[in-house]
C-alpha positions in Angstrom: 0.1 -0.1 0.0 1.5 3.1 -0.7 1.1 6.3 1.1 -1.0 9.1 -0.4 0.6 12.6 0.0 -1.8 15.6 0.7 -2.6 17.4 -2.7 -1.7 20.5 -0.4 1.8 19.1 0.2 4.6 20.6 -1.7 7.6 18.9 -3.3 10.2 21.0 -0.5 7.7 19.7 2.1 7.8 16.3 1.4 10.9 16.2 1.3 11.8 17.8 4.6 9.3 15.1 6.7 11.3 12.6 5.1 14.6 14.7 6.5 13.1 15.0 9.8 11.9 10.8 9.8 15.7 10.2 9.1 17.2 12.5 11.8 14.5 11.0 14.6 15.8 7.7 13.2 19.2 8.6 13.3 18.6 9.8 17.3 17.4 6.5 18.1 20.1 4.4 17.0 23.0 7.0 19.1 20.9 6.4 21.6 21.3 2.9 21.3 24.6 3.0 20.7 25.3 5.3 23.7 23.5 3.0 25.7 25.4 -0.1 24.8 28.5 1.9 25.3 27.6 2.8 28.7 26.6 -0.6 29.7 29.5 -2.2 28.4 31.8 0.5 30.4 29.8 -0.3 33.1 30.0 -4.1 33.6 33.8 -3.7 32.7 34.0 -1.1 35.5 32.3 -3.2 37.8 34.5 -6.7 37.1 37.7 -4.9 37.6 37.1 -2.9 40.0 35.5 -4.9 42.3 38.6 -6.9 42.3 37.4 -9.8 40.3 40.1 -8.8 37.4 43.1 -9.3 39.7 41.7 -12.4 41.6 43.2 -14.7 39.2 40.2 -16.8 38.7 42.0 -20.2 39.1 42.7 -19.0 43.1 40.4 -20.3 45.4 39.1 -16.8 47.5 38.1 -17.3 50.9 35.8 -14.6 52.1 34.9 -14.0 55.4 31.9 -11.6 56.2 32.7 -8.8 57.9 30.4 -7.9 61.0 28.1 -5.3 60.8 25.8 -5.9 64.5 24.5 -2.7 66.2 25.6 -2.0 69.8 22.7 -4.3 71.1 23.5 -7.5 69.5 24.9 -9.9 71.9 28.6 -11.1 71.7 26.9 -14.6 71.7 25.0 -14.2 68.8 28.0 -12.8 66.8 30.0 -15.7 67.8 27.3 -18.3 66.9 27.3 -16.9 63.1 30.3 -18.5 62.5 32.4 -17.2 59.5 31.2 -17.5 55.8 33.0 -19.0 52.9 33.0 -18.5 49.5 35.0 -19.7 46.4 35.0 -17.6 43.4 35.9 -19.4 39.5 35.8 -18.7 36.3 31.9 -19.9 36.4 30.7 -17.9 39.4 32.3 -15.1 38.2 29.0 -13.6 36.4 27.3 -14.1 40.0 30.0 -12.0 42.0 29.4 -9.0 39.6 25.8 -9.0 40.2 25.9 -9.2 43.6 28.4 -6.8 44.0 25.9 -4.7 41.5 23.2 -5.5 44.2 25.0 -5.2 47.4 27.8 -2.8 46.8 26.3 0.3 48.5 27.7 0.1 52.3 27.0 3.3 53.8 27.6 4.8 57.1 25.1 3.6 59.8 24.9 6.9 61.4 27.2 9.0 63.6 29.7 7.2 65.8 28.6 3.2 64.2 31.0 0.9 62.3 30.2 0.8 59.2 32.8 -0.9 56.8 35.3 -0.1 57.1 54.0 -0.4 61.7 57.9 0.4 61.5 59.4 -3.6 62.6 58.9 -6.0 65.2 61.3 -5.1 68.5 63.1 -8.3 69.1 66.6 -9.5 69.5 68.1 -11.1 65.9 65.9 -14.4 64.8 68.3 -17.7 65.0 68.9 -18.3 61.0 66.9 -15.6 59.9 68.1 -12.9 56.5 67.7 -10.0 58.9 67.9 -8.7 62.6 64.6 -7.6 64.2 65.8 -5.2 66.7 63.8 -3.8 69.7 61.0 -6.0 70.4 59.8 -4.8 73.8 56.4 -6.1 74.7 55.1 -8.1 78.1 54.5 -12.1 78.0 51.3 -13.5 78.5 50.7 -16.2 81.5 47.6 -17.3 80.2 46.0 -18.8 76.8 43.2 -16.8 76.0 40.1 -18.2 73.6 41.3 -15.9 71.0 38.3 -16.1 69.4 36.1 -15.0 72.1 38.9 -12.3 72.8 38.2 -11.3 69.3 34.6 -10.7 69.9 35.0 -8.6 73.0 37.6 -6.5 71.1 35.5 -5.6 68.5 32.1 -4.8 70.8 35.0 -2.8 72.8 35.0 -0.9 69.4 31.0 -0.7 69.1 30.5 0.4 71.9 32.6 3.3 72.4 32.0 4.5 68.5 28.3 4.3 69.7 28.6 6.4 72.9 27.8 9.8 72.2 29.8 10.6 75.6 33.1 9.6 74.5 34.5 12.0 71.9 37.5 12.4 69.8 38.4 14.4 66.4 36.8 12.2 63.1 34.9 10.0 65.3 31.4 10.7 63.6 32.1 11.5 60.0 31.4 9.4 57.9 33.4 7.0 55.7 33.0 9.1 52.3 34.7 12.1 54.3 38.1 10.9 55.0 40.2 12.6 53.3 42.3 10.4 50.4 46.0 11.2 52.3 44.6 9.7 55.6 43.8 6.5 53.7 47.6 5.8 52.5 47.5 2.6 55.5 45.0 0.5 54.0 47.0 -1.8 51.6 44.8 -4.1 49.9 45.1 -7.7 48.3 42.9 -8.8 45.9 44.1 -11.7 45.2 43.0 -13.0 48.6 40.3 -10.3 49.6 42.5 -9.0 52.7 42.9 -5.5 53.9 45.7 -4.3 56.1 45.9 -1.0 58.0 49.4 -0.9 59.1 50.8 0.9 62.0 54.2 1.8 62.2 55.7 0.2 65.8 53.3 -2.8 65.4 55.1 -5.2 63.7 54.5 -3.9 60.3 57.5 -4.6 59.0 56.4 -8.3 58.8 53.2 -8.1 58.3 53.7 -5.7 55.1 56.3 -8.5 54.4 53.4 -10.8 54.1 51.0 -8.6 52.0 53.4 -8.2 49.5 54.2 -12.1 49.5 50.6 -12.9 49.6 50.0 -10.3 47.0 52.6 -11.2 44.8 53.1 -7.3 44.1 57.1 -8.0 44.2 59.1 -10.9 42.6 63.0 -11.7 43.0 65.0 -12.3 39.4 61.0 -13.3 37.8 60.1 -15.4 40.9 57.5 -14.5 43.4 58.7 -14.5 47.3 58.4 -17.1 49.0 59.9 -16.5 52.6 58.7 -13.5 54.1 62.3 -12.6 55.2 63.8 -12.6 52.0 62.2 -9.5 51.1 64.4 -6.2 51.8 63.4 -3.7 54.0 64.1 -0.9 51.7 61.1 -2.4 49.6 58.9 -3.6 52.2 58.2 0.0 53.3 58.7 1.5 49.6 54.8 2.6 48.9 55.3 1.8 45.3 55.7 -2.0 46.7 51.8 -1.9 47.8 48.4 -1.1 46.6 47.1 1.0 49.3 43.4 3.5 49.2 44.8 6.3 48.8 46.3 5.2 45.5 42.3 4.5 43.9 42.0 8.3 43.3 44.9 9.0 40.6 43.0 5.6 38.8 39.2 6.0 39.9 38.4 9.3 39.7 35.3 10.2 41.6 34.1 6.5 41.9 37.1 5.8 44.2 34.9 6.2 47.4 32.6 3.8 46.0 35.1 0.8 45.1 36.7 1.1 48.1 33.5 0.8 50.4 32.5 -2.5 48.1 35.9 -3.9 49.0 35.6 -3.0 52.4 31.9 -4.9 52.9 33.8 -7.7 50.9 36.8 -8.5 52.2 38.8 -9.4 55.4 40.3 -6.1 57.2 42.9 -6.7 60.5 45.2 -4.6 62.1 48.2 -4.9 65.4 47.9 -2.5 68.0 50.0 -2.3 71.1 50.1 -0.2 74.3 50.2 3.7 73.0 52.7 5.0 75.8 55.2 1.7 74.7 54.6 2.1 71.4 55.8 5.9 71.8 58.9 4.7 73.7 59.5 1.8 71.1 59.4 4.9 68.3 61.6 7.1 69.9 64.4 4.5 70.2 64.1 3.8 66.9 64.2 7.3 65.6 66.4 9.0 67.6 68.9 6.8 69.9 69.9 5.3 66.5 71.5 7.4 63.7 68.8 8.4 61.5 69.6 11.1 58.6 66.5 11.8 57.7 64.3 12.0 61.2 67.4 13.8 62.7 67.2 16.9 60.3 63.0 16.7 60.1 62.5 16.3 63.9 65.9 16.0 66.2 67.2 19.4 64.9 63.9 21.1 65.7 63.7 19.7 69.2 66.6 20.3 70.3 66.5 24.2 68.9 63.0 23.8 70.9 63.5 22.4 74.0 67.1 21.4 74.5 68.6 25.4 74.6 70.3 23.6 71.3 70.4 26.8 68.6 72.8 25.8 66.5 72.9 21.8 66.3 75.2 20.2 63.9 74.2 19.7 60.3 74.8 15.3 60.1 73.2 13.0 62.6 76.9 11.6 62.8 78.5 14.7 63.6 75.5 15.0 66.6 76.3 11.5 67.7 79.7 12.0 67.1 79.4 15.2 69.8 77.0 13.5 72.4 74.1 15.7 71.2 70.6 14.1 70.3 66.7 14.7 71.6 66.2 13.1 75.3 62.9 11.3 75.3 61.5 14.2 77.5 62.1 16.6 74.8 60.3 14.2 72.4 57.4 14.3 74.8 57.4 18.0 74.7 57.4 18.2 70.7 54.4 15.8 70.9 52.3 17.9 74.0 53.4 21.1 71.8 50.4 23.1 70.2 52.7 24.2 67.7 53.4 20.7 66.3 50.9 20.0 64.0 50.1 23.7 63.2 53.4 22.8 61.1 52.4 19.3 60.1 50.4 16.2 61.6 51.8 13.6 63.5 54.6 11.5 61.8 52.8 8.1 61.0 55.5 6.8 64.0 53.7 8.0 67.0 50.3 9.1 65.4 47.4 7.8 67.3 46.2 4.4 65.6 42.7 6.2 65.0 43.7 8.1 62.9 45.7 5.8 60.9 43.1 3.2 60.4 39.4 4.9 61.8 37.8 2.0 63.4 34.7 3.9 63.4 34.4 4.1 60.3 36.4 0.6 59.4 34.3 -2.4 61.0 37.4 -4.6 61.2 37.1 -8.5 61.1 40.5 -9.1 63.2 42.5 -6.9 66.1 45.6 -8.5 67.3 47.9 -7.2 69.2 51.2 -7.2 69.8 51.2 -8.6 73.3 49.9 -11.5 71.8 51.3 -11.5 68.6 52.4 -15.3 68.4 49.6 -16.6 68.9 47.1 -14.2 67.3 49.2 -14.1 64.2 48.6 -18.1 63.5 45.1 -17.9 64.4 44.9 -14.8 61.8 46.9 -16.7 59.0 44.4 -19.8 59.3 41.9 -17.4 59.2 42.7 -16.0 56.0 43.1 -19.7 54.9 47.0 -18.8 53.9 48.3 -20.7 56.8 50.1 -23.0 54.2 51.4 -20.3 52.2 53.1 -18.4 54.8 54.0 -18.4 58.3 54.4 -15.1 60.5 58.7 -14.7 61.4 59.5 -15.6 64.5 60.6 -13.2 67.3 62.0 -12.9 71.0 60.9 -11.2 73.9 63.2 -9.0 76.1 61.3 -6.9 78.3 58.0 -6.7 80.1 55.5 -3.9 79.1 55.1 -2.3 82.3 59.0 -1.8 82.8 59.4 -0.2 80.2 56.9 2.6 80.9 58.3 3.0 84.4 61.9 3.1 83.5 61.1 5.3 80.4 58.4 7.6 82.3 60.0 8.1 85.6 61.9 11.5 84.4 58.9 12.9 82.6 56.8 15.2 85.1 53.4 13.9 85.9 51.6 16.6 84.3 53.2 15.8 81.2 52.4 12.2 81.3 48.1 13.3 81.7 48.3 15.5 79.2 50.0 12.7 76.9 47.2 10.1 78.0 44.7 12.6 77.4 46.6 12.6 73.8 46.5 8.9 73.2 43.3 8.1 75.4 41.4 7.2 72.4 43.9 4.8 71.7 43.9 3.4 75.2 40.4 3.0 75.5 39.2 1.6 71.7 41.5 -0.9 72.1 41.0 -2.0 75.7 44.3 -1.2 77.1 43.6 -0.2 80.8 44.3 3.4 81.6 48.3 3.6 83.2 47.2 5.0 86.6 50.5 4.1 88.2 52.1 6.6 85.8 49.5 9.4 86.5 48.8 9.1 90.2 52.7 8.5 91.2 
């Protein structure tokens, strides 16, 4: 059947109508093409950024579900839930992506609620190891605690305090999205095994970083991945290029980076290790100011000597300063920490910055919280929990002093008023991670 033209329609009008029909058809075609491109990009985006592209699909992926319980839920109920394990293979990759698309949006659950989400171990030289580990200074546990119940206690303590409006500290109530990108540089990601580790300097972080490198295979030795953590050189361990950290997401993913972080925080197993805050300060002082360190001498020791030690012209190099017997005292270091001018110039260095500022425990719901005081048993349990105990073992260490003797000896020359101010400065770390108030130091 042919279409009859109106007797009033001119040839020009008929041509115009034909062009308009062609134009509409072209628009619909372009819209279809653009929609297809968008869907392809969306699939690629989620495939790569959720982590599946990095998983080496032949590798088994053990996923331990993060716990997002309100404070009112009992510890016993959480204990009964157990852990959930999922295996990712090439046949289930599509299902995994669909799961991420459905549940990837995890957000802040209210103010103070947990939502999503160190320098080397101080020790004596390890027998038959390839390097000397120095300065281990934690106490000996006399009891063998039930590690699983202890973990529930540690996590519950954090949840309770993060939900307690009377317990305040800087940054506690902000949402994860509001954490500046530069403050996420301590969260190391291993996409191969679905692990996120927040490292705290002076809390066995050198060896935990080694383990993360080994598991993620982010470094190789003559073309072969490392199999012994102690074979990885220290300079590479602490090189930022050796790790994938959250703060690097921005350059790659732009405005989508925070969303991807939240997806990984929901799906991956997250852990950190902590220690007594005051003992951590002692360890930081010993390793950075009692041993020759050119960088720390120029950045921190010289200002300390000028401001608190009546040394207007300190030697220009650490070797000359040590030769002359010139170095900051522990008292100078405490003055530096308490001086309000210090953080007006720059934030605390990571070796003495508070753990709550490094790892954001009120915004990130950690699955495991280890302590240096129970390092061996916590490390062994964690590696088993991560299902990697057959791939790597935590390097052994030796203890040499107890926590109490360190605190009493080192703080004996610190005025009581300074000790109290220092406690207030690190009080959130004491409380959040279950360390008792050092009453003997504050009341002596």
